[in-house]
N, C-alpha and C positions, 0 to 999 in steps of 0.2 A: 050086028049093028050096035047092040048094047055095049059090047067091048070097045067099039070105035068111039062111042060117046064118052066113055070113061077115060080113054087115052087122050081125047081132045081136052077134056076138063083138066086133066093132070098137067098137060103141056101149058095151058093158060096159067095155071097156078104157079108153075115154075117160072114162067116169064115174069109174072107179077112180082114174085119174090126177088128175082134177080134185079128188076128195075128198082125196087125199094132199096136193096143193098147198095146199088150204084149211086142212088141219090144221097144216101146217108154218107158214103165215102166222099162224095163231092162237097158236101157241106162241111165235113170235118177237116178237109185239107186246108182251107183258109184259116180255120181256127188254129191248127197246128203251126202254120206258118207265122201267124201273129204271135203265138206263144214263143216260138223259137227266135223271133227277130231280136228282142232285147239282149239275148245272150251274146250277140256279136256287135253290140253297140248301135242297134238300129234306133228308129225314132219312137219305139214303144214307150209305154208309161213306166216300165221298170227301169230304175236308175242303177248304174254300175257303181259299186263302191271303189273309191280311189283315194290315194294319198297325194297331198299337194305340197308344194314349196313356194316361197315368195321370190318375186323378182326384186332384186336390191341393187343399189349402187354401192360399191366399195372399192378399196384399193386392191389390185391384183398383182401378185408377184410373178415375174417371168422367170421360170425355173428351168435349169438344165440338170437332168438326172444322169448319173454316172455310177460306175462301180470302182471302188478304190480300196486301198490297203493302208494301214497305219504304219508309220515309221518313227522310230525314236530319233530325237535330236542328236544323241550321242550314245555310243556303246563302248565300254572300256573293259578289257580283260585285265583283271588285277593280277599282275605277275610280280614276283619278288625281284629286286635288282641285285641281290647278292645271294650266294648259295649258303645253305645252312639247314639245320633241323628246325621244323616248325614246333614251337614251344607253346603257343597259346592262340586261340581264336576268339575274337571279341565281337562276333556278330552271329545272328541267326538267319537262316535261309529265308529269303523273302522280305527282309527288313528294308525299311526306307532309311538311307544313310545320307549324310551331308558330306560335302567335299572336305577332305582333310581328316575325317573321322578315322580313328584307329581300328583296323580290321584284324591284324595278326601280328605275332611277335616271333622273330627268329632268334635262335641262340646267339647272343651278342658277345660271348666271351672272347673268341679269337679276334674279333674286330676291336674289342676294347683293349686287348693286349697290343695290337698293332698301333692303336692310337697312343697308348702310353709310351711305347717305344719311340715313336716319332716325336712326341712331346719332349722326351728326355734328350734326344739328339738336338733338338732346337735349343733347349736350355744350355747344353754344353757349348754349342757354337755361339750362342749369345754371350756367354762368359768370355770366350776367347776374343770376340769382337770388342767387348768393353775393355779388355786388357790391352789390345792392340791400339785402341784409340787413346788410352792413357799414355802409352809409350810414344805414340806419334805427337802427343801434346808436349811431352818432355823434350823430344828431339827438336821440335820446332823452337822451343825456348832456348835450347843450347845453340841452335843454329843462329838465332838472333844475336847471341854473344860470341859468335865465331868460334865456338868450342867444339863443333862437330862438323863432319863433312856433309855436304848437300846430298851426296849419293845415299848415305844411310837414312836421311829423312825421306827421300823418294821411295826407298825400299820399304820403309815402314808404312808409308801412305798406300803403297800397292797392297801390302798385307792387310791393311784395314779394309780396302775395297774387296779383297778376296773373301774375307770373313763376312762382309756384308752380303755378298752373293750366296755364300753358304747358308747364312741365316735365312735369306729369302727362300732358298730351296727347301730348307727345313720347315719353314712356315707353310709352304705349299704341301709338303708331305703330311704335316699335321692336319691341314684342312681336308686333304683327301681321305685321311684316316677317319676324321670326324664325320665326313660325308658317308663313308662306308658304314660306320657305326649307326648313323641315323637310318640307313636303309634297312636295318634289322627291325624297325617299326614300320609295318606295311599299312599305309593309309589309303583312303578312298580318293582317287584322282578327280572324280566328278560326283555330283549328287544324283541319286536315283534309287532304283530298287535292285536289291541283290537277287541273283539267281541261286541255283543249287551249288553247294560246296563241291569243289573239285579236288581238294587235298585234305588229309586228316592229320591230327596231331601225331607227331613222331616222324612224319614223312620228311625226307630231305628234298627241299625244293631249290630250284635254280632258275635263272632268267630264261633258259631255253625251253622251259615247259610250255607246251602248246596251249593247254587248257588253263594254265595259271591256277590261282587259288579260288577265285570266284569271278563272276561277270556282273557288271553294273550297267543297267539300262536306264537312261533318262526318260521319264514319263511325263514330266511337267515342265514345260509344255510338250505336246506331241504333235506330229504332222500327219496329214493324210495326203496321199499321192493318188491322183486319178487323171483321166484324160477327158478333154472336152472337144467337140467337133470344131474343125477349122472355121466353119461358118459363124461361130460365136466369138472368134478371136478379136475381130474389129470392135465389137460391142464391149468386150471385156477391157481391152486396152483403152478405149475411149473413156470408160467409167473410171479406170485407174488413173488416167491422165488428169481427169477432173478432180482427183483427190477423194473419190468415193471409196468406201470400204464395201467389198462385195461379201454379203453374209453367206455362210456355208452351213448346212445341216448334215448331221450323220444319223442314219437310221439303221436298224438291225436288218437281218437277212429277210425277214418277212415284211419289212417296212411298216411295222406296227408301232414300234417304240422309238422315240427320239432319244438318241444317245448323247449328243453334244451339239453345241453351236459354236462356230468359230468364224474366221474371216480368211479370205483368199490371200495367199502370200506371194510366192514367186512363180514365174512362168518359165518353162523350158526354152532353150534357144534354137530348137529345130522342130519341125513338124514330122511326124512319123508317116512316111509315104505309104506304108502298107495299110494303115487304118485311117489316114487323113485326119488325125487327131493330134492334139498338143498336150503334153503332160504339164500339169500344174500341181502346186502344193498349197495346202491350207493349214493354218495353225489353230490349235485348240488348247485351251488352258489345262483341261483335264484335272480340275481341282479335286474331284472325288476319286481319281485314280481308276476309273472303270474302263478306260481304254488301254489296250495292250498293243505292243508292236506286232506287226504281221496279222492283225485282226482284219477280217473282211467286213466292209461296211458299204452301205448304199449312200451315195452322196447326192445332195441337192444344192446346186449353186444358183443363187439369185443374181441374175445378170441385169435385171431392170425392174421397175415398179410402175405400173399403170395406175394413175390417179383417177378415182371416182368414175369407174367404168361400170357398165350395166352387166349384171351377172345373174345366172340362174343355177339351180342345183344340177350337178352333172348327170344325175339319174333322170332328169326331165328331158334331155336331148336324145332324140332318136332319128338318125339319118338327117341331121340338120333341121329337124322339125321339133316343135313342142306343141302340146295341147294346152291351150289357154282356157281357163274356166271363166265363163261369162256370168253376168248377173242373173240370168234366167235359169242357171243350173245346167246349161249345156256347155259343150267344149267345141272349140274351133282350132284348126291347125294354123300355126304361124311358122313360116320359113325363116331361118336365122343364118347368120354367118358366125361360126364358132371361132373364138380366139384361143387364148391361153387357159390352161387349167391350173388351179391352185387349191389343193386339198379336194373337198367335195363340191366345189363350185367352178364354173367356167365363165369366161367373159364372152358376151355375144353382141351382135349388132343386128337389129331388126325392130319391127313394130311391136314392141312390148311396153305397156305402161308400167312405171315403177310401182311396186306394191301389189301387182296382180298375182294371181295364183296360177301355177302351172302344175300339171299332173306329173308326179314322180314315180308312182307305183300303180300298175294296172293299165299301162299303155297298150298292151297287146289286145285288150278287149274293146278298144275305142275306135270310133271313126268320126268323121265330120258330123256335128250336130247331135252326138250322143248325149243323153242325159246322165249325169253323174251325181253321186252322193259322197261328199267329202268325209272321210273317217280319220281318226287320230292314228298316226303311224305308231306312236308310242304305245297306245292301247293294243294295237295288233301285235306289236313286239312282245308286250307283256303276256298276251294270250298264248303266243307261240312258246314263250318261256315257261308258262304254266303247263302246257302240254308236255314239254320236254322234261320238266321236273316230275310230272306224274309218271312218265315213262321210266325215269330213273328210279323212282320209288318202287315201281312195279318190278323192275329188274332186281333191285336190292332185296325185295321180298322173296322173289324166286330163288335168289342165291342163298337165302337164309333157311330155305325149306330143308327138312330132313329127308334122307333117301326114301323113307316110307311115304312121306307126304308127296314127294315127286312121282313115285310110282302110282300112287292113288290118283294124282292129278292127270297123269298121262292117259288114264282109262276113262276120264270124264268127257262129257260132251261140252260144247262151248258154253251153254247156259249154266251147266253145273259147275264148270271151271270158274266162271265169273262170280257165281254165288259163293263158292268156296273161298275165293280170294277176298271177297267183301267181308266174309265172316272172320277170316284171319286178321284183316285190317282193323275191324271193329274190336277184336280181342286185344290186339296190341295197343290200340289207342286207349281202350279202357284200362289196361294195365299201366300205361304211362300216366294217365290222369290219377289213378289210385296211388302210384308211387310219389307223385308230386303234391298230393293233398297233405295238409298238416295232420300230424298225429292227433288222434282224439284225446280229449282230456281224461286223465285217470279217474276212475270211479271214486266217489267219496268214501272215506273209511266208515265202517259201520260204527254207529254210536255205541258207546259202552253201555252195558246193562245197568239199570238203576241199582243203586247201592241197596243192599239188603238192610231191611229195618231191624 
């Protein structure tokens, strides 16, 4: 019986302990639920840190994005018009040249000789013509005195006309020889930038050379060719018919750097059925010469401008909703109708007061009625940058370690490794401050001993 009483007392004690544990767990569960509530944007007292942007009215550009390539206005392969030995080159590869600028010189001696020969023939026939005209004048005077037959006068007049034709032919030969001689000076047909040289000094060049001497590409101005959807064609033609100039922007491959601004030029005369697009061309001054033919660019064509429209930061819109920050520090959802995007802002239609704040960062932690705390986005970015800089300094320090230090570091624990790196950093900072400190003043010279009496 004594053993039975002991077992009964032990069972009662166990039941009491189990009941106390169950009661404690029941009381702790609501507390844990209350603590976890604010993490998901609940109505607890803990505020969620967020970044905000302003609701503003501004002009919004309606942009059409496309992919294009740059084309030069003109490209000329500089070929010689006569055959001969290349005697001189008056350009450097990649130079900017003007139209008519001298580029090369071909050996002119044979063409000079042909010109001199044609000129000599012309002078001989001009002398014969002058003599025939004088004879004709004499024959006509004798005919007026009935001292010569008319047939002889007519024959002399025909001879004069014959010499006149010969002189005209000689003059044409002189002009042709002069032209051939001028071709020995090779000049730039257009203004532009030179390519790589295709012929060297001493080469015999001729008009049939496929590569010529050098190629000139006109870069100022330059054109961009790209395609726009057929749905935008009516709006573009309407703006052009009204006399408006449609601005065009060129961006690099990553769409981070603006390359140039220009205006829309010509439209193609047919729509591509395979892509349902129309090719268009835009002109750019390219004053700095940074644009090159066949360069790949991202194109943004402005087809319209919306005046004084309501806009919000693009990062604030999520599934056509924004979180509006109210005066009591809580947020409420507002449904919007999203319009066009221009840069980091989008046009919207909805119940948003101008100047109000909308959440741009931290949207995933919010729900209706959540309490928020507005933080400075620039301060957060600076903190992230500081963390990145610290990581880069740490990586640089690890790269500068000697092999012995790296082996020693690999055998340390995490706490020992941090202490070791802090010591190295302190040593290097102390050495840098010592090196930058001004040199101490030299010690004063010892005073000379008193003169012996």
